[in-house]
N, C-alpha and C positions, 0 to 999 in steps of 0.2 A: 429478484432477489438472487445474486450470485453464488451457487454453489463452491465450496474449497475443496479441493482432494487431496493434494498433496502433503505429506508432514511435514516439509519444509514451511510450506506457505500457510499451513494450521499452527505453525507456531508463530506468526505474525499474528493471525486474527486474535487472539487472546491469552495472559499468561496462564490459564487451564492448559494449555497443551504443551508439552515438552519442548527444549530449547535445543535448537538443530545444533548450532554452532554456540558454544557454551561462553565462549569469550567474547564476545560481542555482546554491548550492551542491546537490551531487547525494547523498540517501540511496538505497541499493539497497535491494530487498528481499531478495538473498540474503543480505548479509551482518545483513540485521536479523535473519532467520529463524537465521542460525549463529550470531552471538554474541548474540542474545538466548537462544537453547534454551542454548548453552554454559553461559551465566551461570544459567539458570534449573535446569539439570540438575545445577551446582555445588552446588545450595543443598542442605543438611542431611536437613531435615523435608520432608513434605509440605505444611505451612501457609505455610513459606519459600519452595518454589516456587511458592507460589500468590499470594503477597504480590510475588514477582520478577515471574511473569506477569504480573501485574497493572499492574507500572512500566509494560512495555512494551504492552500493550494498551489501556489508559487512553486513550492520544492516536489510537489507533486505531477504537476506538468512535467517538470525535467526527467523526473524519475521516469515518468510513462515512455519519454522520448527515448532516454538510454535503452530499460527495457525493451521495447516495441525494437530497437535497432537490432538487437541480438536476437529474437525471436522472428525478423525477418530474417535471420540467415538459413534458417529451416523451413524456408516457406517452398511451398510445393510438395512436401512430404506428404503422407498421407497420415491422417489424424483418426482413423478407426479405431476406437479401443484405446484411446490414449491413457484413459482413466480407468481401464479394467483394473478391480482388486480393491482399489480406493474409497475410502467411504466419503461422500458427501456429505460436508457441514455446512450450516450457513454461514455468511460471511459477517452477517450482524443480527442482532436479535430484533425478530419480527414486533411489532409494536411500540418501538421507541421513533423518535420524531428525532431527525436530522437535517441541520443547512440543506440544502438540493447539491449545490457545489462542493463541500465537502466529501460528496458521494465518488468524487474520481478517483480516491483513496480505494474504492471497494474495486474500483476498476485496474489499478497499478495490482492488487495484490492475487487479483483473478489474472492478470498477466503474467507475473510471476508464477502461479501456479501452473499457467498453462507450459512455459519455459520449462521449469524443470521437470514436469511431464516429458516433452519432448526429451531432455536429456537423457533420463531412463530410455525412452523407448529409442533413441537415434544416439547411442554413445559415442560411437566413432565417427559423426556426420562433420565435426570439425576436430582441426587441429588440435585445440586446447581440451584440456582434462574435463570432462562432464562436471567433476568435483568442484574444479574452479571456478568453470564457468556460475554454476550452482551460488556459490558464496560470494563471487563480485557482483551478481546479481541480486543476491537479497543485502549488501549490503547499501546497493542502491536505493534497493525497495525500503527498507527500513529507516534510512536517512530521515525521510521527510513526516514520519511517523514518529520520531526520536523529538522533532522538533518542536511537537504541540505545545510543551510547558513553554519553551522561549515567545513563542507566536503571544500565548497567553499572556502574558505576563505584556509584552509589548502592546495587546490592544488593550489591556485592563487600565496599564497607565496610559492610555490619550497619546502616547508619542505618535500610531498608527494613523491619529486623525487630524496632527497638527498641519496647519498650511505653511505652504512657505519652504 
């Protein structure tokens, strides 16, 4: 399990953590994992389960690429003490069963956590303000987490499994 350290990333774990950007509609990792896994496990066949999982993870994969592109701009900088002073929290509760493909969302939140820590440690590394970088990356990270309800409706209606 990957620990989450920064307050910005913790706000994406569950609604028990305070909101960092109050004007943004917040999707949470735990709701994504719970609702997504429930939907996937309710499908009848393995093929339907894979199709349903793809509904949830397609946005996660795109967001991972975008956030990774920003993190790559910090490549080569030392990361010693990156999370000093931050209390780690588990990304999701132990003992829960999740569909493995959906755990890519944990990687996304952990990557965002890493980016936030980099912007705090190296605030003048990029020309753009660290706050703007963090907010833009949060929007990219949060977007697929917010889409869980829509993906669940599509999978439950059967439209995701129609041929042709």
